[in-house]
C-alpha positions as CSV (number, residue, x, y, z in Angstrom):
1,X,5.2,1.0,-6.2
2,X,3.2,-1.7,-7.9
3,X,2.3,-5.1,-6.5
4,X,4.6,-7.8,-7.9
5,X,3.4,-11.1,-9.3
6,X,4.2,-14.3,-7.4
7,X,7.1,-15.1,-9.7
8,X,8.5,-11.6,-9.3
9,X,8.1,-11.7,-5.5
10,X,10.0,-15.0,-5.4
11,X,12.8,-13.5,-7.5
12,X,12.9,-10.4,-5.3
13,X,13.1,-12.6,-2.2
14,X,16.3,-14.1,-3.7
15,X,17.6,-10.6,-4.6
16,X,17.0,-9.3,-1.1
17,X,18.5,-12.4,0.5
18,X,21.6,-12.1,-1.7
19,X,22.0,-8.4,-1.9
20,X,24.2,-7.8,-5.0
21,X,24.4,-10.8,-7.2
22,X,24.1,-12.4,-10.6
23,X,21.2,-14.5,-11.9
24,X,23.0,-17.7,-11.0
25,X,23.4,-16.4,-7.4
26,X,19.7,-15.7,-7.2
27,X,18.8,-19.1,-8.7
28,X,21.0,-20.9,-6.1
29,X,18.9,-19.3,-3.3
30,X,15.5,-20.2,-4.7
31,X,13.6,-23.2,-3.5
32,X,12.7,-26.2,-5.7
33,X,11.2,-26.3,-8.2
34,X,13.6,-23.6,-9.4
35,X,12.6,-21.7,-12.5
36,X,14.8,-22.1,-15.6
37,X,17.7,-19.7,-15.8
38,X,16.2,-17.8,-18.8
39,X,12.9,-17.4,-17.0
40,X,14.6,-15.9,-13.9
41,X,16.7,-13.7,-16.1
42,X,13.6,-12.3,-17.8
43,X,11.9,-11.8,-14.5
44,X,14.8,-9.9,-13.1
45,X,14.9,-7.7,-16.3
46,X,11.2,-7.0,-15.7
47,X,12.0,-6.1,-12.1
48,X,14.7,-3.7,-13.4
49,X,12.2,-2.1,-15.7
50,X,9.8,-1.6,-12.8
51,X,12.5,0.0,-10.7
52,X,12.9,-2.8,-8.1
53,X,16.5,-3.7,-9.0
54,X,19.4,-2.0,-10.8
55,X,21.7,-3.8,-13.1
56,X,25.4,-3.1,-13.5
57,X,27.3,-4.5,-16.5
58,X,30.3,-6.5,-15.4
59,X,32.1,-8.2,-18.2
60,X,29.6,-10.2,-20.2
61,X,26.9,-10.3,-17.5
62,X,25.0,-8.0,-15.2
63,X,25.2,-7.8,-11.4
64,X,21.9,-6.8,-9.9
65,X,21.1,-5.1,-6.6
66,X,17.8,-4.3,-4.9
67,X,16.6,-0.7,-5.2
68,X,13.5,-1.1,-3.1
69,X,14.1,-2.3,0.4
70,X,12.2,-5.4,1.5
71,X,10.8,-3.6,4.5
72,X,9.3,-0.9,2.3
73,X,7.7,-3.4,0.0
74,X,6.2,-5.3,2.9
75,X,4.8,-2.1,4.4
76,X,3.2,-1.1,1.1
77,X,1.8,-4.6,0.4
78,X,0.5,-5.1,3.9
79,X,-1.2,-1.7,4.1
80,X,-3.0,-2.5,0.8
81,X,-3.8,-6.0,1.9
82,X,-5.4,-4.9,5.2
83,X,-7.2,-2.1,3.5
84,X,-8.6,-4.4,0.7
85,X,-9.5,-7.4,2.8
86,X,-9.9,-6.3,6.4
87,X,-11.7,-2.9,6.2
88,X,-8.4,-1.2,7.0
89,X,-8.4,-2.8,10.5
90,X,-5.4,-4.7,11.8
91,X,-7.7,-5.9,14.6
92,X,-9.9,-7.6,12.0
93,X,-6.7,-9.2,10.5
94,X,-5.6,-10.6,13.8
95,X,-9.1,-11.7,14.7
96,X,-9.3,-13.6,11.3
97,X,-6.0,-15.4,12.1
98,X,-7.2,-16.2,15.6
99,X,-10.5,-17.6,14.4
100,X,-8.7,-19.7,11.8
101,X,-6.3,-21.0,14.5
102,X,-3.3,-19.6,12.6
103,X,-2.1,-17.7,15.7
104,X,-1.8,-19.0,19.2
105,X,-2.6,-17.3,22.5
106,X,1.2,-17.3,23.3
107,X,1.9,-15.6,20.0
108,X,-0.8,-13.0,20.8
109,X,0.8,-12.4,24.2
110,X,4.2,-11.9,22.5
111,X,2.6,-9.4,20.1
112,X,1.0,-7.5,23.0
113,X,4.4,-7.3,24.7
114,X,5.9,-5.8,21.5
115,X,3.1,-3.3,21.4
116,X,3.4,-2.3,25.0
117,X,7.2,-2.3,25.0
118,X,8.4,-1.2,21.5
119,X,12.1,-1.1,21.0
120,X,13.3,2.5,20.3
């Protein structure tokens, strides 16, 4: 699975949020500034070519659905990110955010609770 461009990731976020839908449905879910319809349509076609979405012809248009689960993409991306930037250490990742004051002590306590008491 390849890393998506920012534009492709934004389109996939809309696809994942919508589930099955048409380009207009995805466009409605996107934040401003929204891409032009034709740009989004081209991006979704590229996502189809890459195997992230599947298109189904319905009348004169296509309805698209995600093929790759959002959770699977996040796992793959985060593993690569941690490996590339934090020496494959999630501790280094959390330390970075703590040092940058992007995560609070309360949030860290919540994370510790999740680690100590995982939901089965």
